[in-house]
N, C-alpha and C positions, 0 to 999 in steps of 0.2 A: 188768335196772337200774332202770327206773321202774316200780315197782310202783303198783298202783291207790290203796292208802292213802297211799303217799308223794304221789302226785300230788294227790291229794284236799286233803290237809293244805297243801301248799304253795300250790294254788289259793286255798283259803279264806283263807289269811293274805293273799295278794296281792289278793283283792276286799276284804278288809278295809281294807287300805291305801288302795285307790282309791276305794271307795263311802263310807267313813267312816260318818256317822250316816245317810246316804240321798243318792240322786242328786236334788238340788233341781230340776234342770231336767226330767229325764225324768219324776219322780214328780208333777210338776205339769201336765205336757202329755200324758202317755199315759194311758189309762182301762184298766181291768182286764181289758177283754176285747178290747183293741186288737191286731191281728195284723199283722206285717212280715215280708215275704220278701226275701231278700237272696242275692247271689252273692258268694262269696270268688274273687278274681281276681288273678292274678300280674300284676305291672307290671314284672318282669325275670326275667332266667333264672336258673336256679338248682336247688338240691337241695332238695325239700321234707322237712320235720322238725318233729314237735310236733302231729301230727294228734289223737292221743288228750288230749292237754293243752288243745288248743283245745275240743274237745268237752265236756270235764270242766267247763270255766269255765260254760257254759250248762247243763249238766246239774244243776250245784249251785244256780244260780239258778231254774230251772224244770224241771218235768217236761213242759212243754208245747211243747219245742222239738225240731224234726226237723231232722237233719243229714245229708245224704248227700255224701260225698267221692267224687271220681272219681280221685283219686291217693292213693297211699300213702307213707308216711316211705320217702325213698330214692330216690324217683322223680325225675326230671330234669322240670321245668317251664319252659315258655316264657312269654315275655311275651304276655299276654292269654288265657292259658289259665283256664278256668274250673275251679278246684280242688274247689269244693264249693257246693251250694245249701243256704241255710238258711230256715226258716220258723217262727214261733211267736210266743209273748207278746212285745209290742213292748218293755215295760219290761224285761223280762230280756235282751233281745237288745242294747238301747241301753246298759245298766248294764254288760253284760259285754263289749262288742264292743272296748274298748282294752286290757283285760288279756288277752283271748284273743288278739289281734293282736301283742301284746308277747311273748309265749311264741313264738308261731308265727314271726314274723319274726327273733327273736334266734336262735332254734334252726335256722332254715332258713338262716340267714346264715353261721353257724358250719359247718353241714353243707357248704354251697357253698364256704367258703374251704378246708376239710379237703379237699375232693374237687380243687381246683385244685392244692394241695401234692401230693397223692398222685398226680396225673395227670402232673405235673412231673417224677416220678423214675422214671417207667417208662423202661426196663425193668429197672432195677437192683432188687434183692432188698430194699431198705431199707423199712421201714413209716414213716409219720408218726404220731407220737403226741404227746398233749397235755403240759400240765405242771399243777403246781398254782396257777399265776397264773391263778386264776378269779375270777368274782364271788362274794362271800360269800353262801353260802346257798343258790346257784344251780348248784353243781358237778356235781350229778348230771344236771341238764338239759343242761349243757354237754358233759359228757362222753358222754352219749347222743348228741348232736347230732355230735360227733367221730366216734363210732362209725357213724352213720347216714351220713355223708360219707365213708367208707372208709378211716377212719385207725384205729389202734389206741390202747390206752389205757394210759397210765404209771401209777403208782401213784394209788389214789383218794385216801389220806390219809398223815399219816405214820406209822400204825400198819400199814401194808401191807408196806412193805420198808424195810430199813435203808440210807440212803444217807449215805455220808460225804462230807461236803463239805470245804473248806479250813479252815474254823473248828473242824470236828470233829477234823480232823487236828493241828491245834494243840493242842487239848485233850487229845488223847491222846498226842501226842509223835511219832507217826508213822502211817503208813498200817498197817504191819504190827501195830503194838499196837492199833489201833482194830479192826482186823477181828478180830484175836485174842480182844478182850474182847466184841465182840458175838457172835461164833462160840460163845463158852462160855456166853452169856447169853440169846440168843434162840431162839425156837422153830426146828425144822428145816424148818418150812415156810415160812420167810422168808428171802428172798434178800439179799445183801449187794450193795450198788452202791457204787463209789468213784469220785469225780470226780477227774479228773487234768488239770492244766494242761500238762504236758510229758511227753516219752517216759521220763524217770527215774522219775517217778510211775507211769506206765504199767508198767514192768518191775517196780515194787515191789508193785504192785496184783496181777499176775499172780502173783508169787512168794507173795503173802500168801493167794491162795486167793480172790480176790474173784469172784463170780458173774456181775457186771454191770460194766463199766468205761467209764465216761463220758468222752468227749474233749470238754473245755471249750473253745471258744474257739480251737481248733487251726486251722492251715492245712490245706488239702487234702493237700499233701505230707507233712506230719507225720502226718495221719490215717491215710495208706497206710501209712507205716513203722509206726504203732501196730498196724495190723490185722495186719501181719507178725509183729511181736512176740507180740501175743495169741494168734495163730494157733487159734481155735476152742477156746482154754482159756477164754474167757468171752464174754458177750453185749456186743457192742460198741456202744455209743451215743455218737452226735454231737449237741452242743448249743452253742449260742451264735452269733450273726451268721446264723440262719437265716432266709431270705427265698425269695420265688419266683423270685428271680434268682440266687440261689445255691445253692438246694436241690439242683438235679441235680448240680452239681459235687460237692457233699458226698456224695451218694449214690453216685459214681463212685469213691469211695475205698474202698468195701468194708465201710462199716458196716452193722450190722444194723437200728438204729433211730435215728431222726432226731426229737428233741424240740423242740418249738417252740410258745412261748406265743402266736404271732402267729395262730394258727389260730383261737383264741378271744378273745385279749385284742385283737386288731386287726380281727377280722372284722366287716364292715358288716352291718347288718341287711338282709335280703333285703326288697324293697318289694312288700308283698301288702295288697290293699285289700279291705275288706268293703261292698259296695256295696248298699245297702237299696232 
C-alpha cells in the first residue's frame, strides 16, 4: 500500500512545511561535521507502525545517517523499550526529528487503537474496518496503520465501491432503482453497498441484489434480525455508535464487518521519544 515513491513524495512535502526556508536554530548551532547519536524509546505500550516512513525522513535529509531498528511494524512495544538506535549528521537529525516522530507516533497510535477494537470482538467472526473519515492527504498512511493493527480496510476512495446512502436513495427514488441504475452502469469488478436504517430497507436491499448491506445505527436485536433476513445473501456491515464499550455486543449479532471512524479519528498518538 505504501510504495517507496509515495512515501518519499509525502515526506518531502511534510519537510517543506516544517523546515520552510531553513531551521534557523539548528543551522546556527550545528557544524557541518557535527555528529549526534540517539535512541528511539517507547514511553507507553502499543503497536509499532511507520518504521519505513521514519527512516525515509532522515534518508531524504542526509546520506550520513544510520538507523538500526530492533522492532518491526506490527510488533507490540512496551514502555521504555529501545525501538531503534540512530547516529549521523547533527543538522539532519535535528531538522527531521519532529516530522519523523509525527509520522511514527500517529501511525502507531492508530495501529494500537485498531488492535484494541479487534481484540475486543474475539471470538466473533467480525472484522474491524476503517472509514473515509481520515486526515486529508494522509489516508494511505492511516489505512496502512489500521491494517498493521490487525484491522481490515473499507473502500479507499469513492471510486472503489458504490455505496448507496440515504441521500442517494432519495435522489434515485428507491433502493431498487438505485441498485438497478448502478448495476447497469458500473464495472463488474465493483461491489454495490446499501446503507439501511431499518429492517424494511434491509429486505429491499436483499431483494435488489446488493453485494453489501450496512446496518446503520441499529440496535443489536435489530441487527440480529437483519442477519437472519440477509442469510448469507450479502456481506453484512454494522456501523454507527461503535466504541470499545459497544463493539463486542455488535459483533455478537453475527455481522461480518464493523466499520468505525474512531480507530482513526479518535486514536491518540503513541508516546515515543527520540533521545539524543
